[in-house]
C-alpha angles and dihedrals in degrees: 000000000000117000092241090058094040094058099077091042090052091050091051094045093048093048097044094048091047090055093045094047091045091052091044090053094046097045111021101031100037108108092015099071129056118255091255092053091048089051090053090048090050091050090053092050092048093051091046092053093048092049093045084059090047088054089050091051091049093050094045104037111022116089119234113275146091097300091053091050091049091049093050093048095043094050090048093048090046092054092050097044103033101034095032093054091048092050089050093048092049089054092052105268116163113282092244087074084074090075087071094058097075090050088058089048089052089051089053090052091050089048093053092047091049091047090051091051091048092050091046089053090050092053092048092052 
């Protein structure tokens, strides 16, 4: 699948799974996880929602090009690594999984920088 075609699918997948995981946390996990674990789960859902919106902004406002591709990939990788590791930790994964979380955070940072560069290129055009 080409990146241009994958963008809308990534937006939809990120948004849908954020809603599902948020509902799962609120309804199925509430009362079964400790408060700290629920807080970690909530953080993962929040970051996933924000970065689903970042994907939507990238797809809708960033012009085609390398910076857009980097932003799309970085946001997707960030959701998987950052949010995924937090979901896993909240569910009791070994603590070493936490070393993955900053890599996801770095991907988010790269995504935002790339999105900024893409939008700057759009304004210059």
